[in-house]
C-alpha positions in Angstrom: -17.9 23.6 -14.4 -20.3 26.1 -12.9 -22.7 23.6 -11.2 -21.5 21.5 -8.3 -22.6 17.9 -7.9 -24.9 18.7 -4.8 -27.1 15.7 -5.4 -24.2 13.2 -4.7 -23.8 12.3 -1.0 -20.0 12.7 -1.1 -20.1 16.4 -2.0 -21.7 18.0 1.1 -19.0 16.9 3.5 -16.5 18.3 1.0 -18.2 21.6 0.4 -20.6 22.3 3.2 -19.1 23.9 6.4 -21.9 22.4 8.6 -21.4 18.9 7.2 -17.6 19.2 7.7 -18.3 20.2 11.3 -20.6 17.2 11.8 -18.0 14.9 10.4 -15.4 16.3 12.8 -17.8 15.6 15.7 -18.4 12.1 14.5 -14.7 11.5 14.4 -14.3 12.8 17.9 -16.8 10.4 19.1 -15.0 7.5 17.3 -11.7 8.6 18.9 -13.3 8.6 22.4 -14.7 5.1 21.8 -11.4 3.8 20.5 -9.5 5.1 23.5 -12.0 3.3 25.7 -11.4 0.1 23.8 -7.6 0.7 24.2 -8.2 0.8 27.9 -10.2 -2.4 27.9 -7.4 -4.2 26.1 -4.9 -3.1 28.7 -7.2 -4.2 31.6 -7.8 -7.6 30.0 -4.1 -8.1 29.5 -3.3 -7.1 33.1 -6.0 -9.5 34.3 -4.5 -12.3 32.3 -1.1 -11.5 33.8 -2.5 -11.6 37.3 -4.2 -14.9 36.6 -0.8 -16.5 35.8 -0.5 -16.0 32.0 3.2 -15.5 31.2 3.7 -12.9 28.4 5.6 -14.2 25.5 8.5 -12.1 24.2 8.7 -11.7 20.4 11.6 -13.9 19.1 12.5 -11.1 16.7 12.7 -8.5 19.6 16.1 -7.0 20.5 18.0 -8.7 23.3 18.5 -5.5 25.3 14.7 -5.3 25.9 13.6 -7.5 28.8 10.5 -9.5 28.9 7.3 -7.5 28.5 5.0 -6.8 31.4 2.0 -8.2 29.6 0.9 -9.5 26.2 -0.4 -6.0 25.3 3.0 -4.5 25.7 4.6 -7.4 23.7 2.1 -6.7 20.8 3.0 -3.0 20.8 6.8 -3.4 20.3 8.0 -2.1 16.9 11.7 -2.8 17.0 11.3 -6.2 15.3 11.7 -5.3 11.7 13.8 -7.4 9.4 15.6 -6.0 6.3 15.3 -7.9 3.0 17.8 -10.7 2.5 20.3 -10.7 -0.3 18.5 -13.6 -1.9 15.3 -11.7 -2.4 16.6 -8.2 -3.1 19.8 -7.2 -4.8 21.4 -3.8 -4.1 20.5 -2.7 -7.7 16.8 -3.6 -7.1 16.8 -1.7 -3.8 18.4 1.3 -5.4 15.8 1.4 -8.1 13.0 0.9 -5.6 14.2 3.8 -3.4 14.6 6.0 -6.5 11.0 5.2 -7.6 9.6 5.9 -4.1 11.4 9.3 -4.0 10.0 10.2 -7.4 6.4 9.2 -6.4 6.2 10.6 -2.9 8.8 12.6 -1.0 7.3 11.6 2.4 8.0 7.9 1.6 11.7 8.7 1.8 11.3 9.1 5.6 11.0 5.3 5.7 12.6 3.0 3.2 9.7 0.6 2.7 11.0 -2.9 2.5 8.1 -5.1 1.5 7.8 -8.8 0.8 9.3 -10.1 4.0 7.1 -12.8 5.7 8.7 -12.1 9.1 7.4 -8.5 9.0 3.7 -9.5 8.5 1.1 -8.3 10.9 0.3 -11.9 12.0 3.7 -11.9 13.8 4.1 -8.4 15.2 2.4 -5.2 16.3 -1.1 -6.5 16.7 -1.9 -3.9 19.3 -1.5 -1.2 16.6 -4.7 -2.5 14.8 -8.0 -0.8 15.5 -10.3 -2.6 17.9 -12.9 -3.5 15.2 -10.1 -4.8 12.9 -8.7 -7.0 15.7 -12.1 -8.3 16.6 -12.9 -9.1 12.9 -16.1 -7.0 13.1 -15.6 -4.9 10.0 -16.4 -5.6 6.3 -15.0 -3.8 3.3 -17.5 -2.5 0.7 -15.7 -1.8 -2.6 -16.6 0.2 -5.7 -19.4 2.2 -4.1 -21.0 4.6 -6.7 -21.3 8.3 -5.9 -25.1 8.2 -5.7 -25.1 5.8 -2.8 -24.8 7.2 0.7 -23.3 5.6 3.8 -26.8 5.5 5.4 -28.1 3.6 2.4 -25.3 1.1 2.7 -26.0 0.6 6.4 -29.7 0.2 5.8 -29.1 -2.4 3.1 -26.8 -4.4 5.3 -29.3 -4.2 8.1 -31.9 -5.8 5.9 -29.7 -8.9 5.6 -29.1 -9.2 9.3 -31.3 -11.8 11.2 -33.6 -10.3 13.8 -31.6 -11.6 16.7 -28.3 -9.9 15.6 -27.2 -6.3 15.7 -27.2 -4.1 12.7 -24.1 -2.2 11.5 -23.0 0.4 14.1 -21.1 2.7 11.7 -20.2 3.0 8.1 -17.0 4.9 7.2 -15.9 5.9 3.7 -12.6 7.1 2.3 -12.3 10.1 0.0 -13.8 9.7 -3.5 -11.4 9.1 -6.4 -11.3 12.3 -8.4 -10.0 11.5 -11.9 -7.0 13.8 -12.4 -5.2 11.4 -14.7 -6.1 8.5 -17.0 -6.2 5.0 -15.7 -6.8 3.7 -12.2 -8.2 0.6 -10.7 -11.5 2.3 -9.5 -14.2 4.1 -11.5 -14.2 7.9 -11.2 -16.0 9.3 -8.1 -16.3 5.9 -6.6 -15.1 5.1 -3.1 -14.5 2.3 -0.6 -16.6 2.0 2.5 -16.2 0.0 5.7 -19.2 -1.2 7.8 -18.5 -1.8 11.5 -20.6 -4.3 13.5 -21.0 -4.7 17.2 -19.3 -8.1 17.1 -17.8 -10.7 14.8 -20.8 -12.9 15.2 -23.1 -10.1 13.9 -20.8 -9.5 10.9 -20.8 -13.2 10.1 -24.6 -13.4 10.3 -24.9 -10.4 8.0 -22.6 -12.0 5.5 -24.6 -15.3 5.6 -27.8 -13.4 5.0 -26.2 -11.5 2.1 -24.9 -14.7 0.6 -28.3 -16.3 0.7 -29.7 -13.3 -1.1 -27.0 -13.7 -3.7 -27.9 -17.3 -4.2 -31.6 -16.5 -4.5 -31.0 -13.8 -7.0 -28.7 -16.2 -9.0 -31.4 -18.8 -9.1 -34.1 -16.4 -10.2 -31.8 -14.9 -12.9 -30.7 -18.3 -14.3 -32.4 -21.6 -14.9 -34.2 -23.0 -11.9 -32.2 -26.3 -12.2 -29.0 -24.4 -11.7 -28.6 -24.7 -8.0 -25.4 -23.3 -6.5 -26.1 -23.4 -2.8 -23.1 -23.5 -0.6 -22.6 -26.7 1.3 -22.4 -26.8 5.0 -18.8 -26.1 6.1 -17.8 -24.4 2.8 -16.2 -21.0 3.0 -18.0 -17.9 1.7 -17.1 -16.5 -1.7 -14.5 -13.8 -1.6 -16.8 -11.2 -3.1 -20.6 -10.8 -2.6 -22.9 -8.5 -4.5 -24.7 -5.8 -2.5 -27.8 -4.4 -4.2 -28.4 -0.9 -2.8 -31.6 1.1 -3.1 -30.4 4.6 -4.0 -33.7 6.2 -5.0 -33.2 9.2 -2.9 -30.3 10.4 -0.7 -32.7 11.4 2.1 -34.9 8.3 1.8 -38.0 9.9 0.2 -40.4 7.9 -1.8 -43.2 10.4 -2.5 -43.1 13.8 -4.1 -44.0 17.0 -2.2 -44.8 19.3 -5.1 -45.5 22.6 -3.4 -43.6 22.3 -0.1 -46.9 21.8 1.8 -47.6 18.2 1.2 -49.6 18.4 -2.0 -49.5 15.9 -4.7 -48.2 16.8 -8.2 -50.8 17.5 -10.8 -52.2 14.4 -12.4 -51.1 13.7 -16.0 -53.1 11.0 -17.8 -53.6 7.5 -16.5 -50.3 7.4 -14.5 -51.6 9.7 -11.7 -50.2 7.5 -8.9 -46.9 7.0 -10.7 -46.2 10.8 -10.8 -46.6 11.1 -7.1 -43.7 8.7 -6.4 -40.0 9.1 -7.1 -38.6 6.8 -9.8 -36.7 3.9 -8.2 -32.9 3.7 -8.6 -30.6 0.8 -7.6 -26.9 0.2 -7.8 -24.5 -2.6 -7.0 -21.5 -2.5 -4.7 -19.2 -5.4 -3.8 -18.6 -6.8 -0.3 -15.3 -8.5 0.5 -15.5 -11.4 3.0 -11.7 -11.5 3.6 -10.3 -10.4 6.9 -9.0 -6.9 6.8 -6.1 -7.6 9.2 -4.5 -10.0 6.7 -4.1 -7.1 4.2 -2.6 -4.7 6.7 0.6 -3.2 5.1 3.7 -3.2 7.1 7.0 -1.4 6.3 10.4 -1.4 7.9 12.2 1.9 8.7 15.8 2.6 7.8 18.6 2.0 10.2 19.2 5.7 10.7 15.6 6.3 11.9 15.6 3.0 13.9 18.7 3.9 15.9 18.5 3.5 19.6 19.8 7.0 20.0 16.5 8.5 18.7 14.3 6.5 21.1 14.3 9.0 24.1 13.7 12.0 21.9 10.9 10.4 19.9 9.3 9.2 23.1 9.1 12.7 24.5 7.7 14.1 21.2 5.1 11.3 20.9 3.8 11.7 24.5 3.5 15.5 24.0 1.6 15.1 20.8 -0.8 12.6 22.3 -1.3 14.7 25.4 -2.3 17.8 23.5 -4.5 15.9 21.1 -6.3 14.2 24.0 -7.0 17.6 25.5 -8.1 19.3 22.2 -10.4 16.4 21.2 -11.8 16.0 24.7 -11.0 12.4 25.3 -12.7 11.1 28.4 -10.7 11.1 31.6 -9.2 7.8 32.4 -8.8 6.8 28.8 -6.1 9.4 27.8 -2.5 8.2 27.1 -1.1 9.6 30.4 -3.9 7.8 32.4 -3.3 4.5 30.5 0.4 4.6 31.1 -0.2 5.1 34.8 -2.7 2.2 34.7 -0.2 0.0 33.0 2.8 1.0 35.1 1.4 2.2 38.5 3.5 4.1 41.1 7.2 4.5 40.4 7.2 1.6 38.0 6.8 4.0 35.1 10.2 5.6 35.8 12.0 2.3 35.4 10.3 1.3 32.1 12.4 1.3 29.0 11.7 4.4 26.8 11.3 2.1 23.8 8.2 0.5 25.3 6.7 3.9 26.2 7.3 5.1 22.6 5.7 2.0 21.0 2.6 2.3 23.2 2.3 6.0 22.4 2.6 5.4 18.6 -0.1 2.7 18.9 -2.3 5.1 20.8 -1.7 7.9 18.3 -2.6 5.7 15.3 -5.7 4.1 16.7 -7.2 7.0 18.6 -6.1 10.1 16.6 -5.3 8.4 13.2 -1.8 9.9 13.5 1.2 8.6 11.6 4.3 9.4 13.6 7.1 8.0 11.4 5.7 9.1 8.0 4.8 12.8 7.8 3.5 13.3 11.3 0.0 14.0 10.0 -3.5 12.9 11.1 -6.2 11.5 8.7 -9.6 13.2 8.5 -11.5 9.9 9.1 -10.8 6.3 9.7 -11.9 5.4 6.2 -8.8 7.0 4.7 -6.7 4.9 7.2 -8.4 1.6 6.4 -8.1 2.2 2.6 -4.4 3.0 3.0 -4.8 6.4 1.3 -3.2 8.1 4.3 0.3 7.3 5.7 -1.4 6.2 9.0 -2.7 3.2 7.2 0.8 1.6 7.2 2.4 0.2 10.4 6.1 1.1 10.5 8.5 -1.3 12.2 11.9 -0.2 13.3 14.9 -2.2 11.9 16.2 -4.7 14.4 19.8 -4.3 15.5 20.0 -1.0 13.7 23.0 0.3 15.7 25.0 -2.8 14.8 24.2 -2.2 11.1 25.1 1.4 11.4 28.4 0.6 13.0 29.3 -2.0 10.4 28.3 0.3 7.6 30.4 3.1 9.0 33.4 0.8 9.3 33.1 -0.6 5.8 32.6 2.9 4.4 35.7 4.1 6.3 37.8 1.3 4.8 36.4 1.7 1.3 35.7 5.3 0.6 37.8 7.1 3.2 35.1 7.4 5.8 32.6 10.3 6.0 31.4 9.8 9.5 27.7 9.4 8.5 26.0 6.1 9.1 23.7 4.4 6.7 21.4 1.3 6.8 22.1 -2.2 5.7 20.8 -1.8 2.2 23.0 1.1 1.6 26.0 -0.8 3.1 25.5 -3.4 0.4 25.5 -0.8 -2.3 28.7 0.7 -0.8 30.3 -2.8 -1.0 29.5 -3.0 -4.7 31.0 0.4 -5.3 34.3 -0.4 -3.6 37.3 -0.3 -5.9 35.8 2.0 -8.5 37.8 5.0 -7.6 36.5 8.5 -7.4 33.1 7.6 -8.9 32.4 5.2 -6.0 33.4 7.8 -3.5 31.0 10.4 -5.1 28.1 7.9 -5.1 28.7 7.0 -1.5 28.6 10.6 -0.5 25.3 10.9 -2.3 23.9 8.0 -0.3 25.1 9.7 2.9 23.4 12.9 1.9 20.2 10.8 1.3 20.4 9.3 4.8 20.9 12.7 6.3 17.8 13.8 4.4 15.7 11.0 5.9 16.6 12.0 9.5 16.2 15.7 8.7 12.8 15.2 7.1 11.5 13.2 10.1 12.8 15.8 12.5 11.2 18.6 10.5 7.8 16.8 10.3 7.8 16.2 14.0 8.6 19.9 14.6 5.8 21.0 12.3 3.4 18.6 14.1 4.3 20.0 17.5 3.7 23.6 16.2 0.3 22.5 14.7 -1.0 20.9 17.9 0.1 24.0 19.9 -2.0 26.1 17.6 -4.9 23.7 18.2 -4.4 23.9 22.0 -4.6 27.7 21.8 -7.9 27.5 19.9 -9.3 25.2 22.5 -11.6 22.2 22.3 -14.6 24.3 21.2 -13.0 25.0 17.8 -13.4 21.8 15.7 -12.2 23.0 12.3 -11.2 26.7 12.3 -12.9 29.9 13.3 -14.2 30.7 9.8 -15.6 27.3 9.1 -17.2 27.0 12.6 -18.8 30.4 12.1 -20.2 29.4 8.7 -21.5 26.2 10.2 -23.3 28.0 12.9 -25.1 30.3 10.4 -26.2 27.2 8.4 -27.3 25.5 11.6 -29.5 28.5 12.5 -30.9 28.5 9.0 -31.8 24.8 9.4 -33.6 25.5 12.6 -35.7 28.2 11.0 -36.4 26.0 8.0 -37.5 23.2 10.3 -40.0 25.3 12.1 -41.4 26.6 8.9 -41.7 23.1 7.5 -43.6 21.9 10.5 -46.0 24.8 10.3 -46.5 24.3 6.5 -47.4 20.6 6.8 -50.1 20.8 9.4 -53.8 21.5 8.8 -55.9 22.7 11.8 -59.6 21.8 11.9 -62.3 23.9 13.5 -62.5 21.7 16.5 -58.7 22.2 17.2 -57.6 18.9 15.9 -54.5 18.8 13.6 -54.2 16.8 10.3 -51.0 15.8 8.4 -51.0 17.7 5.1 -49.1 15.1 3.1 -51.3 13.7 0.3 -50.1 10.1 1.0 -50.8 10.3 4.8 -53.7 12.6 6.0 -53.7 11.3 9.5 -55.7 13.2 12.2 -54.3 14.0 15.6 -55.7 15.5 18.8 -53.7 18.7 18.7 -50.6 20.2 17.1 -48.1 18.7 19.6 -49.0 15.1 18.5 -48.8 16.2 14.9 -45.3 17.6 15.4 -44.1 14.3 16.8 -45.7 12.5 13.9 -44.0 14.7 11.3 -40.6 14.4 13.0 -40.9 10.6 13.3 -42.7 9.5 10.1 -41.7 12.1 7.6 -38.1 12.9 8.7 -36.9 12.1 5.2 -38.9 15.1 3.8 -37.6 17.3 6.6 -33.9 16.4 5.9 -34.5 17.2 2.2 -35.9 20.6 3.2 -33.0 21.4 5.5 -30.5 20.4 2.9 -31.6 23.4 0.8 -29.9 25.6 3.4 -26.5 24.3 2.3 -26.9 25.3 -1.3 -25.5 28.8 -1.0 -22.4 28.0 1.0 -21.7 24.9 -1.1 -21.9 27.0 -4.3 -19.5 29.6 -2.8 -17.1 26.9 -1.8 -17.3 25.4 -5.3 -16.6 28.7 -6.9 -13.5 29.3 -4.7 -12.1 25.8 -5.0 -8.9 25.8 -7.0 -9.0 22.0 -7.7 -12.5 21.2 -8.4 -13.5 17.5 -8.5 -14.3 17.5 -12.2 -13.1 15.1 -14.9 -9.8 16.0 -16.7 -9.7 17.5 -20.2 -8.1 15.5 -23.0 -5.4 17.5 -24.9 -3.8 16.4 -28.2 0.0 16.3 -27.6 1.0 15.1 -31.1 1.8 11.7 -32.5 4.4 10.9 -29.8 2.1 11.1 -26.8 -1.4 11.2 -28.3 -4.4 12.4 -26.1 -3.3 13.2 -22.6 -5.6 14.2 -19.7 -5.0 17.4 -17.9 -6.7 18.4 -14.6 -8.8 21.5 -14.5 -7.7 24.1 -12.0 -8.6 27.6 -11.1 -11.6 29.2 -9.4 -12.5 32.4 -11.4 -11.5 31.1 -14.8 -10.9 27.3 -14.8 -8.3 26.2 -17.2 -6.3 23.1 -18.1 -2.5 23.3 -18.6 -0.8 22.0 -21.7 1.0 18.8 -20.6 3.2 18.5 -23.7 6.2 20.5 -22.5 6.3 18.6 -19.3 6.0 15.3 -21.2 8.9 16.2 -23.5 11.0 17.2 -20.5 10.2 13.8 -18.9 11.1 12.1 -22.2 14.5 13.8 -22.3 15.2 12.8 -18.7 14.2 9.3 -19.4 16.5 9.1 -22.5 19.3 10.6 -20.5 18.7 8.1 -17.7 18.7 5.2 -20.2 22.0 6.5 -21.7 23.5 6.7 -18.2 22.5 3.2 -17.4 23.8 2.0 -20.8 27.2 3.5 -20.0 27.1 2.0 -16.5 26.4 -1.5 -18.0 29.2 -1.1 -20.5 31.6 0.0 -17.9 30.6 -2.9 -15.7 31.1 -5.3 -18.5 34.5 -3.9 -19.3 35.4 -4.1 -15.6 34.3 -7.7 -15.5 36.3 -8.7 -18.5 39.4 -7.0 -17.0 38.9 -8.7 -13.7 38.6 -12.1 -15.5 41.8 -11.4 -17.4 43.6 -10.5 -14.2 42.3 -13.7 -12.5 43.6 -15.9 -15.3 47.0 -14.2 -15.3 47.3 -14.7 -11.6 46.3 -18.4 -12.0 48.9 -18.9 -14.7 51.7 -17.1 -12.7 51.9 -19.9 -10.1 54.2 -22.9 -10.1 54.9 -24.8 -13.3 53.3 -28.1 -13.7 55.6 -31.0 -12.9 53.9 -33.5 -15.3 54.1 -33.5 -19.1 50.4 -33.5 -19.4 49.2 -30.9 -21.9 45.6 -29.7 -21.6 44.2 -29.3 -25.2 41.7 -26.8 -23.9 44.4 -24.5 -22.5 44.8 -22.0 -25.3 48.4 -20.8 -25.2 49.7 -18.5 -27.8 53.1 -19.4 -29.3 55.2 -17.3 -31.7 57.3 -19.2 -34.3 59.9 -17.5 -36.5 61.0 -19.2 -39.8 64.4 -18.5 -41.3 65.7 -20.1 -44.6 69.2 -18.7 -44.5 72.2 -21.3 -44.3 69.9 -24.3 -44.0 71.9 -27.6 -43.9 69.8 -30.4 -45.2 70.5 -33.8 -43.6 71.7 -36.7 -46.0 69.0 -39.2 -47.0 68.9 -42.3 -44.9 70.1 -45.6 -46.4 67.5 -48.1 -47.2 68.0 -51.4 -45.3 67.9 -54.6 -47.4 65.3 -57.0 -46.4 66.4 -60.6 -45.8 64.8 -63.1 -48.1 63.2 -66.3 -46.9 64.3 -69.9 -48.0 61.4 -70.3 -50.4 62.2 -67.0 -52.0 65.9 -68.1 -52.5 64.8 -71.4 -54.1 62.5 -69.6 -56.5 65.3 -67.2 -57.5 67.7 -70.1 -58.2 65.2 -71.8 -60.5 64.6 -68.6 -62.4 68.4 -68.1 -62.8 68.9 -71.6 -64.1 66.1 -71.2 -66.7 67.7 -68.0 -68.0 71.1 -69.8 -68.2 69.6 -72.7 -70.2 67.9 -70.3 -72.5 71.1 -68.5 -73.2 73.2 -71.8 -73.7 71.2 -74.5 -75.5 74.2 -77.0 -75.5 74.1 -77.1 -71.8 70.4 -78.0 -72.1 71.2 -81.1 -74.3 74.0 -82.1 -72.0 71.6 -82.0 -69.1 69.1 -84.1 -70.9 71.8 -86.8 -71.7 72.8 -86.8 -68.1 69.3 -87.4 -67.2 68.9 -90.4 -69.6 72.1 -92.0 -68.3 
């Protein structure tokens, strides 16, 4: 850990005081240009209004706000946020989301982020809060940029794909590199995301077309010639394009200066020419063709922060912050916030404007010009790359909850009826949670009080962050516009700048050869051009060999960068894997410390987290059991109440109605009823005739004399 990665282009702005100062100057220039674009949008909107264009009021805007003066003011309004509906988010899901946000980042508790609502998308609201190059669709996103590729190399590569008639990229901004402090992550270690800004949307589209053609040509050369994947006319561009970047040298050198005076390296064998050139290096980044405005995150503030009672105070704080920052960063006159408000509302018209419109315009100005997040932390980003990549709170646009005062009043009324009333208002989501907790006795009252404390914390944290921001800008105002970073950093940057000037003069003297006749010759072994005198030679060296000069001046940064590396408590180095047993396995631990870097053992913290997790699971299990028991009891009470009504008048018996009946059996003094007499059946005529015949046969068999008499009677 003793050698800093000085060869990578991302390390000098982090470690070198002079490069930090130059980045601050570049950011000041961007802020000044953005304020001028802010002014142009206001002038264009006022011109449209004077030409008869009627500004449209946002349908989600509050009723107490009248029609906006122009479309720019309508696109600045933030009081149009919509809270999630009950169909999309249950109170339990909202509670879990807020708990997770509080655990991940305490500053997120200043605004309860309610995502997923189509009505809160940037296509519907707050378009004036987008940066000018995002609104004009003149910016492209370059993803997964490796650490050995600089912003200048990215701009040079994109310019190669631009047609001659179109403009090349104006600026390239990058966010902070991803330092691997933990395992995982969607991006490779030390990679970053960059954003190339063009002069217009047409120039960006032309560059993407040229890049797509280069991708198609590379695909045909790599695969079979018959595999033709040319895009048809009218088809959309692919979502991702490959950008092949030449990263041979950070300063753009191609040849080697072996002795610092332009001499070639000593020849070695047959590859004498190859030794005089730097080995070529290439890398691949990925360009997104999607519009950046469509991915702009939008969040909705809580009702406590969106209350109308805070508007006047927040307006005063926002205008004070913008005024001091404009003065400190030397924003040109006529483009500062105070000048723009007078331009938008001339004369005494500014006094009659609603404070909410002034607040929203000020918040849009702070975000676009000074990269300042008013509602989340009240901090400013170092560069616009961190804002565009959403790694800074200013990357999110915060909408105030619509009709927040009505929600607060309703919540306070419900809380007063259910839990006895505490006098502290909460937002709609917490009101739904309070409704679920009604009827649970003392537990519900305790949980409601906890919610009230949380809402107090949201307002308190926002007030504290605004107070800290005001104190910070006052310190900047005392330092004055001449102090870009701080006194110590500016002094170190001046010493490095003086060393660069000395190294520049020495480099020019060392790379010129004077002839006897007074003419001067370039001493680089690959050039050797002859000039009339030293003045022309100096111009030649600064114009044609500036890459070699930049590499020589970069050596002046080595000492301060090494000192900053040694004193850095959190160095950008990979984490160390520590064996934490069979339960957790190998766990990464960041390396900290300047004198003696060390990595802490994460196992105790992991066991503590595991115990908290088990306790939380046990608590949730008990809550689920209690909820199930309460549901069963409620169902039983409901059935008893249904059965306690009027008795049914009909004799209909529902077989599905399970009614418990108790029967008691007693065998004492039991009187058995007599058996019923059997009824004789009446016989038919045929049966009677048959019976008579059978009787006569029996009689004849018993008295044979009668049989003989019968026969005689028959003969006679």
